[in-house]
C-alpha positions in Angstrom: 6.0 -9.8 5.9 8.6 -7.8 3.8 8.0 -4.3 2.8 5.9 -3.6 -0.4 7.0 -1.8 -3.3 5.0 1.2 -4.2 3.3 -0.4 -7.2 2.4 -3.5 -4.9 0.7 -1.2 -2.6 -1.1 0.6 -5.3 -2.5 -2.8 -6.8 -3.5 -3.9 -3.3 -5.4 -0.7 -2.4 -7.1 -0.8 -5.9 -8.5 -4.3 -5.1 -9.8 -3.3 -1.7 -11.5 -0.2 -3.3 -13.0 -1.7 -6.3 -14.3 -4.8 -4.1 -16.4 -2.2 -2.1 -17.2 0.3 -4.8 -17.9 -1.8 -7.8 -18.5 -5.4 -6.5 -20.0 -6.5 -9.8 -16.5 -6.2 -11.5 -14.7 -7.9 -8.6 -12.4 -10.0 -8.8 -10.6 -7.7 -11.1 -9.0 -8.5 -14.5 -5.5 -7.2 -15.4 -6.9 -4.8 -17.7 -9.3 -3.4 -15.0 -6.5 -3.5 -12.5 -4.1 -1.4 -14.8 -6.9 1.1 -15.2 -7.4 1.5 -11.4 -3.9 1.9 -10.8 -3.5 4.6 -13.4 -6.7 6.3 -12.4 -6.4 10.2 -12.3 -8.6 10.8 -9.5 -8.3 9.7 -5.9 -4.6 8.7 -6.5 -1.6 10.1 -4.9 0.6 10.1 -6.7 -0.8 9.7 -10.1 1.2 7.1 -12.0 1.4 5.4 -15.4 1.9 1.7 -15.0 1.9 -0.8 -17.9 0.6 -4.3 -17.9 3.9 -5.9 -17.3 4.5 -3.6 -14.4 1.1 -4.5 -12.8 1.8 -8.2 -13.6 5.1 -8.0 -11.7 3.5 -6.3 -8.7 0.7 -9.1 -8.9 3.3 -11.9 -8.7 5.0 -10.2 -5.8 1.8 -9.9 -3.8 0.8 -13.6 -4.6 4.0 -14.6 -3.2 3.0 -12.9 0.1 -0.5 -14.4 -0.2 -2.0 -11.0 -0.3 -3.4 -11.6 -3.7 -4.8 -14.8 -5.4 -6.3 -15.8 -8.6 -10.0 -15.9 -8.6 -11.8 -19.2 -10.0 -14.7 -19.8 -12.4 -13.7 -17.2 -15.2 -12.2 -17.9 -18.6 -10.4 -14.3 -17.9 -7.8 -14.6 -15.2 -9.0 -12.4 -12.2 -7.4 -11.4 -9.1 -8.6 -10.7 -5.4 -7.1 -9.5 -2.4 -6.6 -11.5 0.9 -5.3 -8.5 2.9 -7.5 -8.9 6.0 -6.7 -12.4 6.7 -2.8 -12.0 6.0 -2.6 -9.0 8.2 -5.0 -10.0 10.8 -7.0 -6.9 10.8 -10.8 -6.3 10.5 -12.4 -4.9 7.6 -12.4 -1.2 9.0 -8.7 -1.4 9.2 -8.3 -2.9 5.7 -10.5 0.3 4.3 -8.1 2.7 6.2 -5.0 1.1 4.9 -6.4 1.1 1.3 -7.1 4.9 1.3 -3.9 5.6 2.8 -2.2 3.6 0.2 -4.3 5.2 -2.7 -4.4 8.8 -1.3 -1.3 9.2 0.8 -1.1 10.6 4.3 -4.3 12.2 5.5 -5.8 13.5 8.7 -8.4 11.5 10.7 -11.2 13.7 9.4 -10.0 13.2 5.7 -9.8 9.3 6.2 -13.4 9.3 7.5 -14.6 11.1 4.4 -12.4 9.3 1.9 -13.4 5.9 3.5 -17.1 6.6 3.0 -17.6 4.2 0.3 -15.4 1.5 1.7 -16.6 1.7 5.2 -18.8 4.3 6.9 -17.2 5.2 10.3 -19.6 6.6 12.8 -17.4 9.6 13.9 -13.7 10.6 13.9 -13.0 9.0 17.2 -14.0 5.6 15.6 -11.5 6.2 12.8 -8.7 7.0 15.3 -9.7 3.9 17.5 -8.9 1.6 14.5 -5.8 3.6 13.6 -4.4 3.2 17.2 -5.2 -0.6 16.8 -2.9 -0.5 13.6 -0.2 1.4 15.5 -0.2 -1.4 18.2 0.4 -4.1 15.6 3.8 -5.6 15.5 5.0 -4.4 13.4 3.1 -1.1 13.3 1.0 -0.7 10.2 0.4 3.0 10.5 2.1 6.0 12.1 0.8 9.4 13.2 3.1 12.1 11.7 4.3 15.1 13.6 2.1 18.0 12.9 3.7 20.2 10.2 4.1 24.0 10.6 0.7 25.8 9.8 -1.4 22.6 10.1 -4.1 22.3 12.7 -4.1 18.4 12.5 -1.6 15.8 12.2 -1.7 13.4 9.2 -1.6 9.5 9.4 0.5 7.4 7.0 0.7 3.7 6.2 4.0 1.9 6.8 3.5 -1.1 4.4 6.2 0.6 2.1 8.6 1.5 4.9 9.3 4.7 6.8 7.7 7.9 5.8 9.3 11.3 5.5 8.5 13.8 8.2 6.5 17.0 7.4 9.6 19.3 7.8 11.0 17.4 4.6 7.6 18.0 2.9 7.7 21.8 3.5 10.8 22.1 1.3 9.3 20.4 -1.6 6.7 23.0 -2.4 3.7 22.3 -0.2 2.0 19.2 -2.0 2.1 17.1 1.1 0.3 14.0 -0.1 2.5 13.7 -3.4 5.7 14.6 -1.5 5.3 11.8 1.1 4.0 9.3 -1.4 7.1 9.8 -3.6 9.4 9.6 -0.8 7.9 6.6 0.8 8.0 4.9 -2.4 11.7 5.7 -3.2 12.6 4.3 0.5 10.5 1.2 0.0 11.8 0.3 -3.3 15.4 0.9 -2.0 14.7 -1.4 0.9 13.2 -4.0 -1.4 16.3 -3.9 -3.8 18.5 -4.4 -0.9 16.9 -7.4 0.3 17.0 -8.9 -3.1 20.8 -8.2 -3.5 21.1 -9.9 -0.1 19.2 -12.9 -1.0 21.2 -13.2 -4.4 24.5 -12.9 -2.5 23.6 -15.9 0.0 22.7 -17.8 -3.0 25.8 -17.2 -4.9 27.9 -18.0 -1.7 25.9 -21.3 -1.1 26.4 -22.5 -4.8 30.2 -21.5 -4.5 30.5 -23.7 -1.5 28.8 -26.6 -3.2 30.8 -26.4 -6.4 34.2 -25.8 -4.2 34.7 -22.4 -6.0 36.4 -19.8 -3.8 
């Protein structure tokens, strides 16, 4: 599976979150998804995405089978297929969703922030599922080196690519969650665009060969 763009990760995280927290409104309409993506609370970083942006992200996720359209509704609605595609249990889906929505967090923060998605018995249970995600091929999360002045290390997801080390964050003014989220988003977008350029180059070369054009 290719790396996700930052908005694709946000859409996927919102679908997982709302499935657990407001099941009566799930699957979600485009309007509800846009509202969830632009939510001001429990989001790092806070963004402002439009309908067209979210639709483009949905199309990308549908191509990966991570999202599909729900049935039996006059309004088009969407639901996620994250657990099946990634081959992970619901506990791991909850952890990845919270990491996608809130940025890097400690094990204790993850346990607290996952409370409405899955109630973990203790921190060691959280870390057990995180270790399983690290052991996946490719790894789905990473334990970041502990930053200076911090007592605990933070975890970050890798669905959008590599994550900046804490040393970089210290130079940005101290908002670790926002800094990591923004840097990871930029790296993931760069990777995605590079892959698209490579695909287009290969397509042009193939067409040129078929047409006999040098």
